[in-house]
C-alpha positions in Angstrom: 0.0 0.0 0.0 1.3 3.4 -1.0 0.5 6.1 1.6 1.0 9.9 1.6 0.2 12.2 4.5 0.7 15.7 5.9 -0.6 17.7 8.8 -2.5 20.9 8.4 -4.2 23.2 10.8 -6.1 26.4 11.3 -7.1 26.1 14.9 -10.6 25.0 13.9 -9.4 22.1 11.7 -6.5 19.8 12.1 -6.3 17.1 9.6 -3.9 14.3 8.8 -4.5 13.6 5.1 -3.7 10.1 4.0 -4.1 8.7 0.6 -3.9 4.9 0.6 -3.9 2.8 -2.5 -4.7 -0.8 -1.8 -6.4 -3.3 -4.0 -7.9 -0.7 -6.3 -4.6 1.0 -7.1 -3.9 -1.0 -10.3 -7.4 -0.2 -11.6 -7.1 3.5 -10.6 -3.7 4.0 -12.3 -5.2 3.3 -15.7 -4.8 6.4 -17.8 -8.5 7.3 -17.7 -8.6 7.0 -13.9 -5.4 8.8 -13.0 -4.9 11.0 -11.3 -7.8 10.2 -8.9 -10.2 13.1 -8.8 -13.4 13.7 -6.8 -16.8 13.4 -8.4 -18.2 16.6 -6.9 -18.6 19.5 -9.4 -20.5 22.2 -7.5 -23.5 23.6 -9.4 -22.6 27.2 -8.4 -19.7 29.4 -9.0 -18.3 32.2 -6.8 -18.3 35.7 -8.2 -15.0 36.3 -10.1 -14.8 39.9 -9.1 -15.1 39.1 -5.4 -12.5 36.4 -5.7 -10.0 38.7 -7.4 -10.7 41.4 -4.8 -10.1 39.0 -1.9 -7.0 37.5 -3.5 -5.5 41.0 -4.1 -6.3 41.8 -0.5 -4.6 38.6 0.8 -1.5 39.5 -1.4 -1.5 43.1 -0.1 -1.9 44.2 -3.8 1.8 43.4 -4.4 1.7 40.3 -6.5 0.5 39.4 -10.0 -1.8 36.3 -10.3 -3.9 34.5 -12.8 -7.5 33.4 -12.2 -9.0 30.2 -13.7 -12.7 29.8 -14.7 -13.7 28.2 -11.4 -11.7 30.6 -9.2 -8.4 28.8 -8.7 -5.6 31.3 -8.8 -1.9 31.0 -9.3 0.5 33.6 -7.8 3.0 34.5 -10.5 6.7 35.0 -10.3 7.7 38.7 -10.7 8.0 40.1 -14.2 6.4 37.4 -16.3 5.0 38.3 -19.7 1.3 37.3 -20.3 2.5 34.4 -22.4 4.9 33.2 -19.6 2.3 33.8 -17.0 -0.2 31.6 -18.8 2.4 28.9 -19.2 3.6 29.1 -15.6 -0.1 28.9 -14.4 -1.0 25.9 -16.5 2.1 24.1 -15.5 1.5 24.9 -11.8 -2.1 23.6 -11.9 -1.0 20.5 -13.8 1.7 19.8 -11.2 -0.9 19.9 -8.4 -3.4 17.7 -10.3 -0.8 15.1 -11.4 0.6 14.7 -7.9 -1.9 14.2 -5.1 -3.3 17.7 -4.4 -2.5 18.0 -0.7 -4.5 20.9 0.7 -3.8 23.2 3.6 -6.9 25.2 4.5 -6.6 28.4 6.5 -9.2 30.7 8.1 -8.7 34.2 6.9 -9.4 37.4 8.9 -12.4 38.2 6.8 -14.2 34.9 7.6 -13.3 33.3 4.2 -11.3 30.1 3.8 -8.1 30.0 1.8 -7.2 26.5 0.4 -3.5 26.2 -0.3 -1.6 23.5 -2.1 2.1 22.5 -2.4 2.5 24.9 -5.4 1.7 28.6 -5.6 -2.0 28.1 -6.3 -4.9 28.5 -4.1 -8.7 28.7 -3.9 -10.8 31.1 -1.8 -14.1 29.9 -0.4 -16.2 33.0 0.2 -18.2 32.7 3.4 -21.3 34.4 2.0 -21.4 32.1 -1.0 -20.9 29.0 1.1 -23.8 30.1 3.4 -26.1 30.7 0.4 -25.3 27.2 -1.0 -25.0 25.3 2.3 -27.6 22.6 1.5 -25.5 21.5 -1.6 -22.3 21.6 0.4 -23.8 19.6 3.2 -25.2 17.0 0.8 -22.2 16.6 -1.6 -19.0 17.4 0.4 -18.0 13.7 0.7 -18.0 13.6 -3.1 -15.2 16.1 -2.8 -12.8 13.2 -1.8 -10.8 11.5 -4.5 -11.0 7.7 -4.9 -9.3 5.9 -1.9 -8.7 9.2 -0.1 -9.0 9.3 3.6 -8.8 12.5 5.6 -8.4 12.1 9.3 -10.0 15.0 11.2 -10.7 15.6 14.9 -14.2 14.2 14.1 -12.8 11.0 12.7 -11.9 9.5 9.2 -13.7 11.4 6.5 -15.9 13.3 8.9 -15.9 17.0 8.5 -17.0 20.0 10.4 -18.2 23.1 8.5 -14.7 24.3 8.0 -13.6 21.0 6.4 -16.7 20.9 4.2 -15.8 24.3 2.8 -12.2 23.3 2.3 -13.4 20.4 0.2 -15.6 22.9 -1.8 -12.5 25.0 -2.6 -10.5 21.9 -3.6 -13.4 20.8 -5.8 -13.1 24.0 -7.8 -9.4 23.4 -8.2 -10.1 19.9 -9.6 -12.6 21.4 -12.0 -10.1 24.0 -13.2 -7.4 21.3 -13.6 -9.6 19.1 -15.6 -10.5 21.9 -18.1 -8.0 24.7 -17.5 -9.2 28.1 -18.7 -7.4 31.3 -17.6 -9.9 34.1 -17.5 -7.7 36.9 -16.2 -4.1 37.9 -15.5 -4.4 40.3 -12.7 -1.5 42.7 -12.4 -0.5 44.3 -9.0 -1.1 48.0 -8.7 
């Protein structure tokens, strides 16, 4: 069995994330099933303008970033041309998608949740949007787990409090962007 893990925390959520591949690993590594991805594709999007405004705030308005169709963003290296920014962003998202996308959610000072990865890409889960769509999040959050994925939380294996459910929502948007990457904006710092 192959196992990956990491520890993440925000005070409200401490998770040991383990991905175990047992008997189903051979079937899952077929090209059409790899990398493993969750089934959940939220039926709602977050407002792009609000995502951009929040990201700029989190970055103190000092960094350039790209934004994908479903709100995933990639923080850019300084001085990249538009062409290089697009290439860097697509490569970054592909690198996350093609290695297991470990997430590290963080509560922000504005009540939103920032879902970080092991690359310079992130998703913001807007508190107001999550509240407005809570029945869907409540019903489908477990579909936000990839095949054979186990997240150990203080509540137990694959049991999530509201913070964890929202983190899975953010990561679901990343998977949607990785499956069909479309950069909708290159946002330049002021």
